Residue frames as a rotation matrix with the C-alpha (Angstrom) as fourth column:
MET 1
0.583 0.812 0.000 0.00
0.812 -0.583 0.000 0.00
0.000 0.000 -1.000 0.00
PRO 2
-0.092 -0.654 0.750 1.46
0.563 -0.656 -0.503 3.40
0.821 0.376 0.429 -0.93
ARG 3
-0.496 -0.161 -0.853 2.37
0.833 -0.367 -0.415 5.87
-0.246 -0.916 0.316 1.77
LYS 4
0.664 0.746 0.041 0.55
0.743 -0.653 -0.147 9.17
-0.083 0.128 -0.988 2.17
ILE 5
0.269 -0.525 0.807 2.00
0.347 -0.729 -0.590 12.55
0.898 0.439 -0.014 1.22
ARG 6
0.742 0.053 0.669 1.83
-0.519 -0.586 0.622 13.60
0.425 -0.809 -0.407 4.89
GLN 7
0.876 -0.461 0.144 4.14
0.250 0.688 0.682 10.70
-0.413 -0.561 0.717 5.80
LEU 8
0.306 -0.782 0.543 6.70
0.883 0.019 -0.470 11.82
0.357 0.623 0.696 3.22
ILE 9
0.403 -0.090 0.911 6.54
-0.106 -0.993 -0.052 15.38
0.909 -0.075 -0.410 4.57
THR 10
0.933 -0.025 0.359 7.12
-0.357 0.048 0.933 14.09
-0.040 -0.999 0.036 8.11
ASP 11
0.660 -0.726 0.192 10.13
0.704 0.687 0.178 12.07
-0.261 0.018 0.965 6.95
LEU 12
0.211 -0.575 0.790 11.63
0.618 -0.548 -0.564 15.09
0.757 0.608 0.240 5.18
GLU 13
0.554 0.050 0.831 11.18
-0.421 -0.844 0.332 17.36
0.718 -0.534 -0.447 8.19
ALA 14
0.961 -0.215 0.173 12.65
-0.046 0.492 0.869 14.74
-0.272 -0.844 0.463 10.53
ALA 15
0.416 -0.842 0.343 15.75
0.907 0.410 -0.092 14.61
-0.063 0.349 0.935 8.30
GLY 16
-0.259 -0.552 -0.792 16.20
0.571 -0.749 0.336 18.38
-0.779 -0.365 0.509 8.55
PHE 17
-0.663 0.119 0.739 14.48
0.665 -0.359 0.655 19.56
0.343 0.926 0.159 5.38
ALA 18
-0.569 0.456 -0.684 12.60
0.274 -0.679 -0.681 22.84
-0.776 -0.575 0.261 5.76
PRO 19
0.269 0.731 0.628 9.60
0.917 0.005 -0.399 23.99
-0.295 0.683 -0.669 3.75
VAL 20
-0.844 -0.531 -0.073 10.23
0.453 -0.780 0.433 26.92
-0.287 0.332 0.899 1.42
GLU 21
-0.112 0.813 -0.572 7.72
-0.056 -0.580 -0.813 29.68
-0.992 -0.059 0.111 0.75
GLY 22
-0.416 0.047 -0.908 6.05
-0.868 -0.316 0.382 29.65
-0.269 0.947 0.173 -2.59
GLY 23
-0.927 0.145 0.347 4.82
0.226 0.952 0.205 26.86
-0.301 0.268 -0.915 -4.78
LYS 24
-0.612 0.751 -0.250 1.59
-0.759 -0.467 0.454 26.72
0.224 0.468 0.855 -6.70
GLY 25
0.287 0.857 -0.428 -1.51
-0.629 0.505 0.591 24.89
0.722 0.099 0.684 -5.67
SER 26
0.964 0.164 0.211 -0.77
-0.267 0.641 0.720 21.65
-0.017 -0.750 0.661 -3.88
HIS 27
0.467 -0.869 -0.165 2.98
0.377 0.364 -0.852 21.72
0.800 0.335 0.497 -4.56
ARG 28
0.968 -0.248 0.028 5.33
-0.116 -0.347 0.931 21.90
-0.221 -0.904 -0.365 -1.59
LYS 29
0.515 -0.857 -0.021 9.04
-0.038 0.002 -0.999 22.65
0.856 0.515 -0.032 -1.81
PHE 30
0.966 -0.256 -0.031 11.64
0.074 0.156 0.985 21.51
-0.247 -0.954 0.170 0.74
ARG 31
0.503 -0.863 0.046 15.33
-0.280 -0.213 -0.936 22.41
0.818 0.458 -0.349 1.03
HIS 32
0.893 -0.386 -0.230 18.26
0.384 0.391 0.837 21.22
-0.233 -0.836 0.497 3.09
PRO 33
0.653 -0.675 -0.344 21.66
-0.614 -0.737 0.282 22.93
-0.444 0.027 -0.896 3.41
ARG 34
-0.358 -0.856 0.372 23.54
-0.461 0.508 0.727 19.75
-0.812 0.089 -0.577 2.43
PHE 35
-0.017 0.421 0.907 21.24
0.659 0.687 -0.306 18.81
-0.752 0.592 -0.289 -0.47
ALA 36
-0.908 -0.323 -0.267 21.83
-0.001 -0.635 0.772 20.31
-0.419 0.702 0.576 -3.90
GLY 37
-0.703 0.710 0.025 18.50
-0.051 -0.085 0.995 21.55
0.709 0.699 0.096 -5.21
SER 38
-0.574 0.600 0.558 15.16
-0.788 -0.217 -0.576 20.94
-0.224 -0.770 0.597 -3.60
VAL 39
-0.905 0.409 0.121 12.48
0.419 0.905 0.074 18.29
-0.080 0.117 -0.990 -3.20
ILE 40
-0.662 0.742 -0.107 9.06
-0.749 -0.649 0.134 19.16
0.030 0.169 0.985 -4.60
LEU 41
-0.863 0.475 0.173 6.00
0.416 0.861 -0.293 17.16
-0.288 -0.181 -0.940 -3.55
SER 42
-0.707 0.705 -0.048 2.65
-0.596 -0.558 0.578 17.56
0.381 0.438 0.815 -5.22
GLY 43
-0.264 0.721 -0.640 -0.70
0.312 0.692 0.651 16.44
0.913 -0.028 -0.408 -3.90
LYS 44
0.365 0.490 0.791 -2.83
-0.644 -0.481 0.595 16.97
0.673 -0.727 0.140 -0.83
ALA 45
-0.391 -0.632 0.669 -1.63
-0.916 0.196 -0.350 15.60
0.090 -0.750 -0.655 2.50
GLY 46
0.029 0.508 0.861 -4.16
-0.601 0.697 -0.391 12.75
-0.798 -0.506 0.325 2.58
GLU 47
0.749 0.257 -0.611 -3.52
-0.661 0.346 -0.666 11.48
0.040 0.903 0.429 -0.95
ASP 48
0.761 -0.508 0.404 -1.46
0.388 0.855 0.345 8.40
-0.521 -0.106 0.847 -1.75
ALA 49
0.175 -0.803 -0.570 2.10
-0.578 -0.553 0.600 9.18
-0.797 0.224 -0.561 -2.77
GLN 50
0.882 0.007 -0.471 3.24
-0.437 0.388 -0.812 8.16
0.178 0.921 0.345 -6.22
HIS 51
0.797 -0.603 -0.015 6.12
0.591 0.776 0.220 5.70
-0.121 -0.184 0.975 -6.51
TYR 52
0.132 -0.791 0.597 8.46
0.649 -0.386 -0.655 8.34
0.749 0.474 0.463 -7.95
GLN 53
0.440 0.073 0.895 7.72
-0.450 -0.845 0.290 10.65
0.777 -0.530 -0.339 -5.00
GLU 54
0.974 -0.091 0.206 8.61
-0.134 0.500 0.856 7.99
-0.181 -0.861 0.475 -2.46
LYS 55
0.532 -0.815 0.231 11.81
0.843 0.482 -0.240 7.24
0.084 0.322 0.943 -4.37
GLN 56
0.197 -0.431 0.881 12.73
0.241 -0.850 -0.469 10.94
0.950 0.305 -0.063 -4.57
VAL 57
0.686 0.118 0.718 12.25
-0.604 -0.458 0.652 11.44
0.406 -0.881 -0.242 -0.82
TYR 58
0.934 -0.349 0.078 14.20
0.255 0.804 0.537 8.27
-0.250 -0.482 0.840 0.00
HIS 59
0.311 -0.864 0.396 17.19
0.867 0.088 -0.490 9.33
0.388 0.495 0.777 -2.10
ALA 60
0.278 -0.169 0.946 17.15
-0.119 -0.983 -0.140 12.91
0.953 -0.074 -0.293 -0.75
ILE 61
0.849 0.071 0.524 17.15
-0.524 -0.028 0.852 11.74
0.075 -0.997 0.013 2.86
ARG 62
0.809 -0.578 0.105 19.82
0.558 0.812 0.173 9.16
-0.186 -0.082 0.979 2.12
GLU 63
0.277 -0.731 0.623 22.07
0.597 -0.377 -0.708 11.81
0.752 0.569 0.332 0.57
VAL 64
0.283 -0.155 0.947 21.91
-0.477 -0.879 -0.002 14.19
0.833 -0.451 -0.322 3.55
THR 65
0.862 0.075 0.502 22.41
-0.497 0.325 0.805 11.46
-0.103 -0.943 0.318 6.17
GLN 66
0.774 -0.632 -0.037 25.56
0.591 0.741 -0.319 9.99
0.229 0.225 0.947 4.63
């Protein structure tokens, strides 16, 4: 069963990513000082996350914790 967008947001914030102002509609942008670029999640908090979103969050967290 896919995870929810809110779970991905919680994981990002626990790893030190901070939300950035801006974004359009249901898009959220997160940045971390040790991560080149940003992570953008689309969708409402209660929606199921897409596979590519879960993969993107996993790789971003892995990069900043190594």
